[in-house]
Backbone as a ProteinNet text record, in pm:
[ID]
protein_1_A
[PRIMARY]
MPPADDFSEAAKIAHRAFIDMSSSKNAYFNRLAAIDAIYQAGGAPSLAENLELEKLLAIHDKNVLAFKTAIDAVTDDMEKQALFQLMS
[TERTIARY]
-852.1	-722.9	-791.9	-741.5	-832.9	-754	-847	-834.2	-727.9	-669.6	-520.7	-535.5	-700.5	-700.9	-706.5	-713.4	-704.9	-574.9	-504	-313	-260.3	-182.5	-102.9	-29.5	11.3	54.7	178.7	271.4	412.1	323.4	227.4	193.5	143	39.3	25.4	122.8	233.1	339.9	392	408	456.1	386.7	216.6	150.4	158.7	168.4	151.3	280	411.4	537.2	553.9	469.1	452.7	397.7	276.8	205.1	304.6	374.6	465.9	545.9	621.9	709	687.6	543.1	469.9	406.4	398.6	380	491.4	661.4	749.2	787.2	806.5	824.3	755	636.4	562.6	604.9	575.4	582.2	718.7	869.2	980	967.5	889.5	867.3	817.8	673.9	597.7	681.1	758.8	824.4	962.4	1015.1	1078.3	1023	914	854.6	834.3	805.7	723.5	836.6	961.1	1089	1163.5	1112.5	1164.3	1095.2	944	865.8	876.5	950.6	996.8	1094.6	1183.6	1317.5	1355.8	1237.6	1241.6	1275.5	1236.4	1311.7	1432.7	1487.8	1625.3	1670.4	1787.3	1810.1	1819.9	1852.1	1880.7	1836.4	1791.2	1729.8	1803.9	1755.5	1827.6	1870	2001.5	2062.4	1925.9	1814.7	1698.9	1626.2	1587.7	1529.6	1626.1	1752.5	1796	1802.2	1812.5	1839.2	1679.9	1544.2	1447	1433.8	1496.9	1489.7	1589.5	1684.8	1749.9	1700.8	1603.1	1542	1446.7	1411	1261.7	1335.8	1422.8	1461.6	1526.2	1612.9	1645.1	1543.8	1395.3	1305.7	1248.2	1227.7	1199.3	1316.1	1433.6	1505.3	1493	1495.5	1467.6	1334.7	1230.5	1119.6	1133.2	1189.8	1208.6	1298	1434	1450.1	1353.1	1302.3	1144.9	1059.8	1052.7	966	1015	1161.9	1252.1	1259.3	1264.2	1275.6	1132.3	1043.7	909	869.9	896.6	846	901.8	1065.9	1113.8	1089.8	1026.8	962.5	795.4	757.1	653.6	694.3	689	732.7	606.4	501.4	407.9	391	432.4	427.8	303.8	225.1	47.1	43.6	57.7	-9.6	121.3	226.1	306.2	308.2	197.8	209.4	51.5	-83.5	-162.6	-145.5	-9.8	9.5	37.5	132.7	199.4	91.3	-14.2	-145	-200.2	-212.6	-276.8	-206.7	-71.3	18.7	6.2	-57.3	-38.6	-129.7
879.6	841.9	779.9	816.5	800.2	650.5	611.6	434.9	458.9	337.6	302	358.3	318.2	405.8	509	619.1	777.1	818.5	768	778.9	790.2	875.2	900.9	739.8	766.2	671.4	584.6	702.9	621.5	588.6	638	595.6	438.1	455.1	300.2	168.9	217.6	136.7	131.8	170	125.2	40	76.7	12.9	-163.2	-149.5	-311	-387.5	-236.3	-317.6	-337	-294.6	-339.5	-423.9	-509.8	-609.9	-759.2	-740.6	-800.4	-857.2	-749.1	-771.5	-852.7	-797.5	-872.7	-1040.4	-1021.2	-1147	-1275.4	-1197	-1293.6	-1300.9	-1210.7	-1245.3	-1331.8	-1363.4	-1465.6	-1582	-1570.6	-1752.8	-1804.2	-1703.8	-1727.8	-1798.9	-1709	-1774.2	-1909.2	-1922.2	-2012.8	-2138.8	-2105.2	-2250.8	-2295.2	-2166.7	-2189.1	-2258.1	-2204.4	-2282.5	-2406.3	-2510.5	-2627.8	-2710.6	-2639.1	-2704.4	-2749.2	-2665.2	-2641.3	-2735.4	-2776.5	-2885.6	-3002.6	-3011.4	-3194.6	-3214.7	-3111	-3160.1	-3109.4	-3069.6	-3125.5	-3194.6	-3318.7	-3414	-3457.1	-3400.7	-3455.1	-3424.1	-3426.1	-3446.4	-3282.1	-3244.7	-3146.1	-3127	-3018.4	-3010.3	-3013.5	-3018.8	-3103.2	-3020.6	-3056.7	-2920.9	-2894.7	-2921	-2870.4	-2787.1	-2809.6	-2763.5	-2599.4	-2620.3	-2492.2	-2421.7	-2474.2	-2378.8	-2275.3	-2375	-2322.2	-2211	-2252.4	-2090.3	-2024.8	-2034.7	-1916.3	-1851.4	-1951.7	-1875	-1763.6	-1828.1	-1716.2	-1598.6	-1617.2	-1465.4	-1413.5	-1485	-1386.7	-1308.3	-1365.8	-1308	-1207.9	-1249.8	-1113.8	-1004.3	-1050.8	-945	-819.3	-889.2	-806.6	-775.6	-774.3	-693.6	-536.3	-610.2	-519.9	-429.1	-388	-325	-222.5	-344.3	-219.5	-152.4	-230	-128.8	4.1	-23.4	79.4	196	183	209.7	313.6	232.4	255.5	386.2	382.6	473.2	587.9	575.7	671	775	710.5	803.5	878.4	870.5	911.6	1034.6	1175.2	1277.5	1345	1329.5	1392	1325.6	1415.9	1382.7	1347.3	1438.2	1346.8	1242	1190.7	1116.7	970.3	1031.3	887.1	840.1	946.6	926.8	850.8	807.1	803.6	679.9	628.4	502.8	426	511.9	455.9	362.5	438.3	400.7	261.2	292.6	178.5	74.3	63.7	-52.3	-80.9	-23.7	-91.1	-175.1
385.8	287.9	176.1	13.7	-89.7	-132.7	-178.3	-240.1	-317.6	-333.7	-390.4	-573.6	-623.2	-738.5	-789.2	-674.2	-659.8	-690.5	-661.8	-659.9	-752.4	-771.4	-905.8	-929.3	-1099.6	-1116.9	-1055.6	-992.6	-932	-802.5	-737	-635.9	-633.2	-764.1	-796.1	-816.7	-858.7	-903.1	-748.4	-634.2	-509	-441.8	-489.8	-406	-438.3	-586.8	-643.8	-619.5	-598.9	-576.9	-395.1	-320.4	-179.7	-164	-274.7	-266.5	-290.4	-414.7	-470	-352.7	-299.4	-184.9	-58.7	-51.6	51.8	43.8	-95.1	-123.9	-139.8	-194.7	-178.9	-67.6	48.4	146.9	246.1	237.1	240.6	182.2	76.1	1.6	113.6	50.6	122.4	251.3	345.1	488	560.5	451.7	407.9	410	275.2	237.2	373.7	396	531.1	637.3	688.5	776.9	741.4	622.7	577.3	579.2	565.6	556.6	682.6	771	913.3	938.3	922	991.5	964.3	843.1	800.3	860.3	889	976.1	1086.6	1178.5	1331	1429.8	1321.6	1419.4	1349.3	1306	1247.4	1096.4	1060.8	896.9	851.8	789.8	727.2	587	550.7	386.7	282.6	147.7	108.5	12	-64.6	-193.6	-268.1	-323	-375.4	-294	-162.5	-79.4	-52.5	-2.2	10.9	-155.6	-241.3	-385.9	-390.8	-351.8	-357.5	-271.4	-137.1	-71.3	-125.6	-170.1	-255.1	-331.8	-424.8	-551.7	-480.6	-393.2	-344.3	-280.7	-202.2	-157.4	-256.7	-349.5	-445.2	-523.4	-508.2	-578.9	-450.9	-352.5	-243.7	-232.2	-281.3	-268.1	-375.3	-468.6	-637.5	-589.9	-536.2	-482.2	-397.1	-295	-188.6	-288.1	-356.6	-418.2	-544.9	-593.8	-691.2	-579.3	-465.4	-398.1	-357.1	-283.2	-264.5	-363	-503.8	-598.8	-655.6	-592	-659.7	-545	-414.9	-299.2	-283.2	-377.3	-349.7	-493.7	-597.4	-701.7	-678.7	-558.3	-499	-478.5	-493	-443.8	-363.4	-398.5	-308.6	-187.2	-76.4	53.5	103.6	112.5	151.3	103	-16.2	-95.5	-23.1	22.2	19.3	188.5	253.3	371	357.2	286	252.9	231.8	125.9	87.4	170.6	260.8	409.8	502.7	493.4	622.1	549.2	409.6	336.7	347.5	363	346.7	447.3	602.6	716.9	828.4
[MASK]
++++++++++++++++++++++++++++++++++++++++++++++++++++++++++++++++++++++++++++++++++++++++

């Protein structure tokens, strides 16, 4: 499997989009877990906490769309397979 630096420009963009998507997913779930831990004993998240989660989810949704668009732009099947291997 070639290193990411050897990929076409389209594959490099898809790889960066995958990293961004993974990061935004982690940010959302980490914040969700932190809020959940605060309120395990009772109570409910504040409006500000819910808005923060909505913002993080919107960022992740944007990153998912960017990744889908970027991966669709990779036309070489072998390169796409190598990219999927790198991402797994």
